LOTOR-47182 format. One line per 3 residues: for each residue x, y, z of N, C-alpha, C. Coordinates in steps of 0.2 Angstrom, whole numbers. Last residue first. Layout:
N
X,Y,Z,X,Y,Z,X,Y,Z ~ ...
***
This chain:
397
1015,-631,-348,1018,-637,-346,1025,-638,-345 ~ 1015,-618,-354,1014,-619,-347,1016,-625,-344 ~ 1017,-623,-367,1022,-618,-364,1021,-618,-357
1006,-630,-370,1012,-633,-370,1018,-629,-367 ~ 996,-620,-369,996,-625,-364,1003,-629,-364 ~ 1000,-611,-380,1000,-609,-373,1000,-614,-368
998,-620,-390,1004,-618,-389,1005,-615,-382 ~ 984,-622,-390,988,-628,-389,995,-625,-387 ~ 980,-609,-393,978,-612,-386,983,-618,-385
985,-607,-406,987,-603,-400,986,-606,-393 ~ 978,-617,-412,985,-618,-412,988,-613,-406 ~ 965,-611,-411,966,-618,-408,974,-619,-407
967,-599,-419,964,-599,-412,966,-605,-408 ~ 970,-605,-431,975,-600,-428,973,-600,-420 ~ 958,-611,-434,964,-615,-434,969,-611,-430
949,-599,-435,948,-605,-430,954,-609,-429 ~ 956,-593,-446,955,-590,-440,954,-595,-434 ~ 953,-603,-456,960,-601,-454,960,-597,-448
939,-602,-457,943,-608,-455,950,-607,-453 ~ 938,-589,-462,935,-591,-455,938,-597,-453 ~ 943,-590,-474,946,-586,-469,944,-587,-462
935,-600,-481,942,-601,-480,945,-597,-474 ~ 923,-593,-480,923,-599,-477,931,-601,-476 ~ 926,-582,-489,924,-581,-482,925,-587,-478
928,-588,-501,933,-585,-498,932,-584,-490 ~ 914,-592,-503,920,-597,-503,926,-594,-500 ~ 907,-580,-503,906,-585,-498,911,-590,-497
917,-566,-508,913,-572,-510,912,-576,-504 ~ 916,-549,-503,920,-556,-503,915,-562,-504 ~ 910,-537,-502,909,-541,-508,913,-547,-508
912,-529,-491,917,-529,-496,916,-533,-502 ~ 901,-534,-484,901,-527,-486,906,-526,-492 ~ 906,-547,-480,900,-546,-485,899,-539,-488
916,-544,-472,918,-547,-478,912,-546,-483 ~ 909,-538,-461,914,-534,-465,916,-537,-472 ~ 901,-549,-457,898,-543,-459,903,-539,-464
911,-558,-453,906,-560,-458,903,-554,-461 ~ 918,-551,-444,922,-554,-450,916,-555,-455 ~ 908,-549,-434,911,-543,-438,915,-545,-444
906,-562,-431,901,-558,-433,903,-552,-437 ~ 918,-567,-425,915,-570,-431,910,-566,-434 ~ 918,-558,-414,924,-558,-419,921,-561,-426
907,-561,-408,907,-555,-411,913,-554,-416 ~ 911,-574,-403,905,-573,-408,905,-566,-411 ~ 921,-570,-395,922,-574,-400,917,-574,-405
914,-563,-385,918,-559,-389,920,-563,-395 ~ 906,-574,-380,903,-568,-383,907,-564,-387 ~ 917,-582,-375,913,-585,-380,909,-579,-384
922,-573,-365,926,-575,-371,922,-578,-376 ~ 911,-573,-356,913,-567,-360,918,-568,-366 ~ 912,-586,-352,906,-584,-355,908,-578,-359
927,-596,-354,923,-591,-350,917,-588,-355 ~ 937,-610,-350,933,-606,-355,929,-601,-351 ~ 940,-628,-346,942,-620,-346,938,-617,-352
935,-641,-347,937,-638,-341,939,-631,-340 ~ 941,-648,-363,936,-646,-358,939,-643,-351 ~ 949,-649,-373,949,-654,-368,944,-653,-363
949,-637,-380,946,-643,-383,945,-649,-378 ~ 944,-623,-370,949,-628,-372,945,-634,-375 ~ 939,-606,-376,938,-613,-373,943,-618,-375
942,-594,-382,946,-597,-377,945,-603,-374 ~ 935,-590,-393,934,-586,-387,938,-589,-381 ~ 937,-599,-402,940,-593,-403,940,-589,-397
927,-608,-397,935,-610,-397,939,-604,-398 ~ 915,-601,-399,917,-604,-392,925,-605,-392 ~ 915,-599,-413,915,-594,-408,917,-595,-401
915,-612,-417,920,-608,-419,921,-602,-414 ~ 902,-616,-413,908,-620,-410,914,-615,-411 ~ 894,-607,-421,894,-607,-414,900,-610,-411
898,-610,-434,900,-604,-432,899,-603,-424 ~ 893,-624,-435,900,-622,-436,902,-615,-433 ~ 880,-623,-433,883,-625,-428,891,-624,-428
875,-618,-446,876,-613,-440,880,-616,-434 ~ 873,-627,-456,880,-626,-454,881,-620,-449 ~ 857,-621,-457,861,-625,-460,869,-623,-459
847,-613,-452,851,-616,-447,856,-621,-450 ~ 835,-616,-465,837,-612,-459,841,-616,-454 ~ 830,-623,-475,838,-622,-475,840,-618,-469
816,-622,-475,819,-628,-474,827,-628,-473 ~ 811,-607,-466,813,-610,-472,817,-617,-470 ~ 799,-596,-460,803,-602,-458,805,-606,-465
800,-578,-458,797,-584,-462,802,-590,-459 ~ 806,-567,-454,799,-567,-455,796,-573,-459 ~ 819,-567,-450,818,-568,-457,810,-567,-459
817,-565,-437,821,-560,-440,819,-561,-448 ~ 810,-576,-433,806,-569,-432,810,-564,-436 ~ 819,-586,-435,813,-586,-439,810,-579,-439
828,-582,-425,830,-582,-432,824,-582,-437 ~ 821,-583,-413,824,-577,-415,825,-577,-423 ~ 818,-597,-414,813,-592,-414,815,-585,-416
831,-602,-413,827,-604,-418,822,-599,-419 ~ 835,-597,-400,839,-595,-406,835,-596,-412 ~ 827,-605,-392,826,-598,-392,829,-595,-398
832,-618,-396,825,-616,-397,824,-609,-397 ~ 845,-616,-390,844,-617,-397,837,-616,-400 ~ 842,-615,-377,844,-610,-380,844,-610,-388
837,-628,-375,832,-623,-373,835,-616,-377 ~ 848,-636,-377,842,-637,-381,837,-631,-381 ~ 857,-632,-367,858,-631,-374,852,-631,-379
850,-637,-356,851,-630,-357,853,-628,-364 ~ 852,-651,-359,845,-648,-359,845,-640,-360 ~ 866,-652,-358,862,-653,-365,855,-650,-365
868,-649,-345,871,-645,-350,868,-646,-357 ~ 861,-659,-339,858,-653,-338,861,-648,-343 ~ 869,-670,-341,862,-670,-344,860,-663,-344
881,-666,-334,881,-667,-341,874,-667,-345 ~ 875,-667,-321,877,-661,-324,878,-661,-331 ~ 872,-681,-320,866,-676,-320,869,-669,-323
885,-686,-321,880,-688,-326,874,-683,-326 ~ 891,-682,-309,893,-680,-316,888,-681,-321 ~ 889,-676,-295,885,-681,-299,886,-679,-306
903,-677,-284,899,-673,-289,895,-678,-294 ~ 911,-683,-276,904,-683,-274,900,-679,-279 ~ 924,-685,-280,923,-680,-275,916,-679,-273
923,-694,-290,925,-697,-283,924,-692,-278 ~ 919,-686,-300,914,-691,-297,916,-693,-290 ~ 931,-678,-302,924,-675,-299,919,-680,-297
939,-688,-306,941,-685,-300,934,-682,-297 ~ 933,-691,-318,933,-696,-313,935,-693,-306 ~ 933,-679,-325,927,-682,-324,927,-687,-318
942,-665,-325,943,-672,-324,937,-676,-321 ~ 936,-654,-332,943,-655,-331,946,-662,-329 ~ 923,-656,-333,926,-656,-339,934,-656,-338
920,-656,-319,918,-662,-323,922,-662,-330 ~ 924,-643,-316,927,-649,-313,926,-655,-317 ~ 914,-635,-323,921,-635,-325,925,-641,-322
903,-639,-316,903,-641,-323,911,-640,-325 ~ 906,-634,-303,906,-641,-304,906,-643,-311 ~ 904,-621,-305,911,-623,-304,911,-631,-305
890,-620,-307,895,-618,-312,902,-621,-311 ~ 885,-625,-295,884,-629,-301,889,-627,-307 ~ 889,-614,-287,892,-621,-286,891,-625,-292
892,-598,-294,888,-603,-291,891,-610,-291 ~ 900,-589,-301,898,-587,-294,893,-593,-291 ~ 903,-592,-314,908,-589,-310,906,-588,-302
892,-597,-320,898,-600,-321,903,-598,-316 ~ 881,-588,-316,881,-596,-315,888,-599,-315 ~ 886,-576,-321,884,-577,-314,884,-584,-312
886,-578,-335,892,-576,-331,891,-577,-324 ~ 872,-580,-336,877,-586,-337,884,-584,-334 ~ 867,-568,-334,864,-574,-330,870,-579,-330
873,-560,-343,874,-558,-336,872,-564,-332 ~ 868,-566,-355,875,-566,-354,877,-565,-346 ~ 854,-563,-354,857,-570,-354,864,-570,-352
855,-549,-355,852,-553,-349,854,-560,-348 ~ 860,-547,-368,863,-545,-362,861,-548,-355 ~ 851,-554,-376,858,-556,-376,861,-554,-369
839,-546,-373,839,-553,-372,846,-556,-371 ~ 843,-533,-378,841,-534,-371,842,-542,-369 ~ 845,-536,-391,851,-534,-388,849,-535,-380
832,-539,-395,836,-545,-395,843,-543,-391 ~ 826,-526,-396,824,-531,-391,829,-537,-390 ~ 838,-513,-398,834,-518,-401,832,-523,-395
838,-496,-394,840,-503,-392,836,-508,-395 ~ 837,-484,-407,837,-486,-400,840,-493,-399 ~ 837,-482,-421,831,-483,-418,831,-485,-411
849,-471,-421,845,-475,-426,838,-476,-424 ~ 855,-464,-411,854,-460,-417,850,-464,-423 ~ 857,-474,-402,853,-469,-400,851,-465,-406
868,-482,-408,861,-485,-408,856,-479,-406 ~ 878,-473,-405,876,-474,-412,869,-477,-413 ~ 878,-474,-391,877,-467,-395,875,-468,-402
881,-487,-389,874,-484,-387,873,-478,-390 ~ 894,-487,-395,889,-491,-397,882,-489,-396 ~ 901,-478,-386,901,-477,-393,895,-481,-396
899,-484,-373,896,-477,-375,896,-476,-382 ~ 907,-496,-376,899,-496,-374,896,-489,-375 ~ 919,-491,-379,916,-495,-384,908,-495,-382
923,-484,-367,922,-480,-373,918,-484,-378 ~ 923,-495,-358,918,-489,-357,917,-485,-363 ~ 933,-502,-363,927,-505,-363,921,-500,-362
944,-493,-361,942,-496,-368,935,-498,-368 ~ 943,-492,-347,942,-486,-352,941,-488,-359 ~ 946,-504,-343,940,-502,-342,938,-495,-346
960,-505,-347,955,-510,-350,948,-507,-349 ~ 966,-495,-340,966,-495,-347,960,-499,-350 ~ 963,-499,-327,961,-492,-329,960,-492,-337
971,-511,-327,964,-511,-325,960,-504,-328 ~ 984,-506,-329,980,-510,-334,973,-511,-333 ~ 986,-499,-318,986,-496,-324,983,-500,-329
985,-509,-308,980,-503,-308,980,-500,-315 ~ 986,-526,-312,989,-520,-311,984,-514,-312 ~ 975,-538,-306,977,-534,-312,980,-528,-309
981,-548,-292,976,-544,-295,979,-541,-301 ~ 981,-562,-282,984,-559,-287,979,-555,-291 ~ 974,-560,-265,975,-564,-271,978,-559,-277
972,-557,-252,979,-557,-254,980,-561,-261 ~ 959,-554,-248,961,-561,-248,968,-562,-250 ~ 958,-540,-251,957,-543,-244,959,-550,-243
961,-540,-264,966,-537,-260,965,-539,-253 ~ 949,-545,-269,956,-549,-270,961,-546,-266 ~ 940,-536,-265,939,-542,-263,946,-546,-264
944,-525,-273,944,-524,-266,944,-531,-263 ~ 942,-530,-286,949,-528,-284,949,-528,-276 ~ 928,-531,-286,932,-537,-286,939,-535,-284
925,-517,-285,923,-522,-279,927,-528,-279 ~ 929,-513,-297,932,-510,-291,931,-515,-285 ~ 921,-520,-305,928,-521,-306,931,-518,-299
908,-515,-302,910,-522,-301,917,-523,-301 ~ 910,-502,-306,908,-503,-299,910,-511,-297 ~ 911,-503,-319,917,-500,-315,916,-502,-308
899,-509,-323,905,-512,-324,911,-510,-320 ~ 890,-498,-319,890,-504,-316,896,-508,-316 ~ 894,-488,-328,895,-487,-320,895,-493,-317
891,-493,-340,898,-492,-338,899,-491,-331 ~ 877,-494,-339,881,-500,-340,889,-499,-338 ~ 874,-481,-338,872,-485,-332,877,-491,-333
877,-477,-351,880,-474,-345,880,-478,-339 ~ 868,-485,-358,875,-485,-359,879,-482,-353 ~ 856,-480,-354,858,-487,-353,865,-488,-353
856,-467,-359,856,-468,-352,858,-476,-350 ~ 856,-470,-373,861,-467,-370,862,-468,-362 ~ 843,-476,-373,849,-480,-376,855,-477,-372
835,-466,-369,835,-472,-365,841,-476,-367 ~ 836,-456,-379,839,-455,-372,839,-461,-368 ~ 840,-456,-395,836,-460,-390,839,-460,-383
841,-440,-402,844,-446,-400,839,-450,-395 ~ 825,-443,-408,832,-444,-409,836,-438,-406 ~ 813,-444,-395,814,-445,-402,821,-447,-404
809,-443,-382,812,-437,-385,813,-438,-393 ~ 803,-451,-373,799,-449,-378,802,-442,-382 ~ 808,-458,-363,808,-451,-362,805,-447,-368
808,-471,-366,803,-469,-361,803,-462,-360 ~ 808,-478,-382,811,-473,-378,806,-470,-372 ~ 805,-495,-383,803,-488,-384,807,-484,-379
816,-507,-391,813,-505,-384,811,-497,-385 ~ 811,-515,-406,815,-510,-402,812,-508,-396 ~ 810,-530,-416,807,-525,-412,813,-521,-408
815,-541,-422,816,-535,-426,813,-529,-422 ~ 814,-552,-413,820,-551,-416,821,-544,-419 ~ 801,-551,-407,806,-555,-404,813,-553,-406
793,-545,-416,796,-541,-412,801,-544,-407 ~ 787,-556,-423,793,-553,-426,796,-548,-421 ~ 776,-558,-414,782,-563,-415,788,-560,-418
768,-547,-417,770,-548,-410,776,-553,-410 ~ 765,-548,-430,770,-543,-428,773,-544,-421 ~ 765,-565,-436,762,-559,-433,767,-554,-431
775,-570,-451,773,-571,-444,769,-564,-441 ~ 770,-575,-468,774,-572,-463,771,-573,-456 ~ 776,-592,-469,776,-586,-466,771,-582,-469
786,-606,-474,780,-604,-471,781,-597,-467 ~ 793,-614,-488,794,-609,-483,787,-607,-480 ~ 794,-632,-491,792,-625,-492,793,-621,-486
795,-645,-487,800,-643,-492,799,-635,-494 ~ 787,-647,-477,785,-650,-483,789,-647,-489 ~ 790,-644,-464,788,-638,-469,786,-641,-476
792,-656,-459,787,-652,-456,785,-646,-460 ~ 802,-662,-467,796,-665,-466,790,-660,-464 ~ 813,-653,-464,810,-654,-471,803,-657,-471
814,-655,-450,812,-649,-453,810,-649,-460 ~ 818,-669,-450,811,-667,-448,809,-660,-450 ~ 831,-668,-456,826,-671,-459,819,-670,-457
837,-661,-445,837,-658,-452,831,-661,-456 ~ 835,-670,-435,831,-664,-435,831,-660,-441 ~ 844,-680,-440,837,-682,-438,833,-675,-438
857,-674,-441,853,-677,-447,846,-678,-446 ~ 859,-670,-428,859,-665,-433,855,-668,-439 ~ 858,-682,-421,853,-677,-420,853,-672,-425
870,-688,-425,864,-691,-427,858,-686,-426 ~ 878,-679,-419,879,-680,-426,872,-683,-429 ~ 875,-681,-406,873,-675,-409,874,-675,-416
881,-694,-404,874,-693,-402,871,-687,-406 ~ 894,-693,-408,890,-697,-412,883,-696,-410 ~ 899,-683,-399,900,-682,-406,895,-686,-410
897,-689,-386,892,-683,-388,893,-682,-396 ~ 897,-707,-385,901,-700,-386,896,-695,-389 ~ 887,-714,-372,889,-713,-380,892,-707,-381
883,-716,-359,890,-715,-361,892,-716,-368 ~ 871,-717,-355,873,-722,-359,880,-722,-361 ~ 871,-705,-348,869,-711,-344,871,-717,-348
875,-694,-356,877,-694,-349,876,-701,-346 ~ 871,-697,-369,878,-695,-368,880,-696,-361 ~ 857,-699,-368,861,-704,-371,869,-703,-369
853,-688,-361,852,-694,-358,857,-699,-361 ~ 855,-678,-371,859,-678,-364,859,-684,-361 ~ 845,-681,-380,853,-681,-382,857,-682,-376
834,-678,-372,835,-685,-375,843,-686,-377 ~ 836,-665,-368,836,-670,-363,837,-677,-366 ~ 836,-658,-380,842,-658,-376,842,-664,-371
822,-660,-383,827,-663,-387,834,-663,-384 ~ 816,-654,-372,815,-661,-373,820,-664,-377 ~ 820,-641,-374,822,-644,-368,821,-652,-369
813,-638,-386,820,-638,-386,823,-642,-380 ~ 800,-640,-381,802,-644,-386,810,-644,-386 ~ 799,-629,-373,799,-635,-370,801,-641,-375
800,-619,-383,806,-619,-378,805,-626,-374 ~ 788,-621,-390,795,-622,-393,800,-623,-388 ~ 779,-618,-380,779,-625,-383,786,-626,-386
781,-604,-379,782,-609,-373,783,-616,-375 ~ 777,-600,-391,784,-599,-389,786,-604,-383 ~ 764,-604,-392,768,-607,-396,775,-606,-394
758,-595,-382,758,-603,-381,763,-606,-386 ~ 761,-583,-388,764,-585,-381,764,-592,-380 ~ 753,-583,-400,761,-582,-400,764,-585,-393
740,-595,-402,743,-589,-399,750,-589,-398 ~ 739,-604,-417,739,-604,-410,742,-597,-408 ~ 737,-606,-431,734,-600,-428,734,-600,-420
743,-616,-439,738,-618,-434,734,-612,-430 ~ 751,-608,-447,746,-613,-450,741,-615,-445 ~ 757,-599,-439,755,-597,-445,749,-602,-447
760,-606,-426,758,-599,-426,754,-597,-433 ~ 764,-619,-429,759,-618,-424,756,-611,-425 ~ 773,-618,-440,767,-622,-441,762,-620,-436
783,-609,-434,779,-607,-440,773,-611,-441 ~ 788,-617,-424,785,-611,-422,780,-608,-428 ~ 794,-627,-432,788,-629,-427,784,-623,-425
804,-620,-438,799,-623,-442,792,-624,-438 ~ 812,-617,-427,809,-611,-431,803,-614,-435 ~ 815,-630,-423,811,-626,-419,808,-620,-422
823,-633,-434,817,-637,-433,812,-633,-428 ~ 834,-624,-433,829,-624,-439,823,-628,-438 ~ 839,-628,-421,837,-621,-422,832,-621,-428
843,-641,-424,838,-640,-419,835,-633,-419 ~ 853,-638,-433,847,-642,-435,841,-641,-430 ~ 862,-632,-425,859,-628,-431,853,-632,-433
865,-641,-415,862,-635,-413,859,-632,-419 ~ 872,-653,-416,865,-653,-418,861,-646,-418 ~ 884,-655,-410,884,-654,-417,877,-652,-420
891,-652,-396,884,-653,-398,884,-650,-406 ~ 902,-660,-384,901,-655,-390,894,-657,-393 ~ 911,-660,-368,907,-663,-374,907,-658,-380
917,-655,-357,920,-661,-360,916,-664,-366 ~ 911,-644,-351,910,-651,-348,913,-657,-351 ~ 914,-635,-360,918,-635,-354,917,-641,-350
905,-638,-370,912,-639,-371,916,-639,-365 ~ 893,-634,-363,894,-641,-366,901,-643,-367 ~ 896,-621,-360,895,-625,-355,895,-633,-357
896,-616,-374,902,-615,-369,901,-620,-364 ~ 883,-618,-378,889,-622,-381,895,-622,-377 ~ 876,-608,-372,875,-615,-370,881,-619,-373
882,-597,-378,882,-597,-371,881,-604,-369 ~ 880,-599,-392,887,-599,-389,887,-600,-382 ~ 867,-596,-393,869,-603,-393,876,-604,-391
868,-582,-392,864,-585,-388,866,-593,-387 ~ 876,-579,-403,879,-577,-397,875,-581,-391 ~ 868,-583,-414,875,-586,-413,877,-585,-406
857,-574,-413,856,-582,-412,863,-585,-411 ~ 864,-562,-415,860,-563,-409,860,-571,-408 ~ 869,-558,-427,873,-562,-423,870,-564,-417
860,-549,-433,863,-555,-437,866,-560,-433 ~ 858,-539,-424,852,-543,-426,855,-550,-430 ~ 870,-534,-422,867,-537,-416,861,-542,-419
873,-529,-435,877,-533,-432,874,-537,-426 ~ 862,-520,-437,862,-526,-440,867,-531,-437 ~ 867,-510,-428,861,-513,-427,860,-520,-430
878,-506,-436,879,-509,-429,873,-512,-427 ~ 871,-501,-447,875,-508,-448,877,-510,-441 ~ 865,-490,-443,861,-495,-445,865,-502,-446
877,-482,-438,871,-484,-434,867,-490,-436 ~ 892,-488,-445,886,-484,-445,881,-486,-441 ~ 904,-496,-445,901,-493,-438,896,-488,-439
906,-500,-458,905,-505,-453,902,-502,-447 ~ 908,-489,-466,901,-492,-466,900,-496,-460 ~ 920,-483,-468,916,-481,-462,909,-484,-462
926,-490,-478,925,-483,-479,920,-480,-474 ~ 931,-503,-477,924,-502,-479,922,-494,-480 ~ 943,-501,-471,943,-504,-478,936,-503,-481
940,-496,-458,944,-492,-463,943,-495,-470 ~ 932,-505,-453,930,-499,-453,934,-495,-458 ~ 941,-516,-453,935,-516,-457,932,-509,-458
951,-512,-443,952,-514,-450,946,-513,-455 ~ 943,-510,-432,946,-504,-435,948,-506,-442 ~ 939,-524,-430,934,-518,-431,937,-512,-434
951,-530,-428,947,-532,-433,942,-527,-435 ~ 956,-523,-416,959,-523,-422,955,-525,-428 ~ 946,-527,-407,947,-520,-408,950,-519,-415
948,-541,-407,941,-538,-409,942,-531,-411 ~ 961,-541,-402,959,-544,-408,953,-541,-411 ~ 960,-536,-389,963,-532,-394,962,-535,-401
952,-546,-383,950,-539,-383,953,-535,-389 ~ 961,-558,-385,954,-557,-388,951,-550,-389 ~ 972,-554,-378,972,-555,-385,966,-555,-388
967,-554,-365,968,-548,-368,969,-548,-375 ~ 965,-568,-364,959,-564,-362,961,-557,-366 ~ 977,-574,-367,971,-576,-371,966,-570,-370
987,-569,-358,987,-567,-364,981,-568,-369 ~ 989,-569,-344,982,-568,-346,982,-566,-354 ~ 1003,-569,-343,999,-574,-339,992,-574,-342
1006,-557,-350,1009,-563,-352,1005,-569,-349 ~ 1000,-547,-342,997,-549,-348,1000,-555,-351 ~ 1009,-548,-331,1002,-550,-330,999,-551,-337
1021,-544,-336,1020,-551,-333,1013,-553,-333 ~ 1018,-531,-340,1020,-536,-345,1019,-543,-342 ~ 1015,-525,-327,1010,-525,-332,1011,-531,-338
1021,-534,-313,1022,-529,-318,1016,-530,-323 ~ 1016,-536,-296,1017,-539,-302,1017,-534,-308 ~ 1013,-530,-284,1020,-530,-286,1021,-532,-293
1000,-532,-280,1002,-525,-282,1009,-525,-285 ~ 999,-545,-278,996,-543,-283,998,-536,-285 ~ 1008,-546,-267,1009,-551,-273,1006,-548,-279
1006,-540,-255,1010,-536,-260,1010,-540,-267 ~ 999,-549,-247,996,-542,-249,1000,-539,-255 ~ 1009,-558,-245,1003,-560,-249,1000,-554,-252
1018,-551,-237,1020,-553,-244,1014,-555,-248 ~ 1011,-549,-226,1012,-543,-230,1015,-545,-237 ~ 998,-562,-224,1004,-559,-223,1006,-553,-228
983,-565,-216,986,-563,-223,992,-560,-221
***
């Protein structure tokens, strides 16, 4: 490693670095700005403990499906059926648990297997028959919407047992048995900040060792200070309500797992390679068909999990469950920085994009803005995100 290489990362200015990574920092600042705006116009309602908890509960299924949708889109495809699959699996769970009286554990495993099977069928046609994913999943959207109506006979089924409701509405008990504030929630927040800081410092040390360009120290400290303050603030608010929701744990674990898969594993890097140039990836020895197939299987499993969480939150399965949810999921991924052409996008970006959509939905609902105007505003935000992505790509070219 030469001295020039070592100085490359240290010498870059903050402005130049932000310009090169404008999408990542823009997302973070956009989320902060949107939250501050709605906190002000709602008179402080947005960031009340109960509403922060509701934000996690209301957006959990969107975030979970966004993780799988990112991999599908990065691989150069799209899945329009996730909302219908989510509704169908929720209906299936209701029939098995409420109508057939099957044990909750058995029903949940069966639903996940069903989701995997649905993803496998759609992935098979996309990967091996080379049918465009838009057509296959559009057909899936219609098929599973119809099957949901058939399975429920046009009626809602519920309520669910408490053990199933806990999947979405339950809270992790405070091991310290203090009451309020929830000590476990605060301890988790502090631990999360320490882990993120340790990972960041370790990454900087690794980059310096290999002479790679790195984030300027001032920007690194500022970004981590903002993230740490946000984590501590949220966990403090949750600690004064009911603590950590079960679904928050599920989202965090899944996010960590998918960040590791996409950034640290061979299969993750190969998915990006397939989305970037499928022919080149195939010539390099990558089994592109199998990877495409697996991304759809993964999407089916996550859609099934989201369907159970959604049904548990409502405590009933309804024929309209999941209607148009795929639009919010896809929008979250594109707002989070994924490219329409495939090959680029990050898990953290998809999660932030989902939170941006969630905060906007929640804030506009608190203000009493009609669903018609909400749809218009969300559509304009999505268009702006895509235009920004295309503009950056054209400028780089």
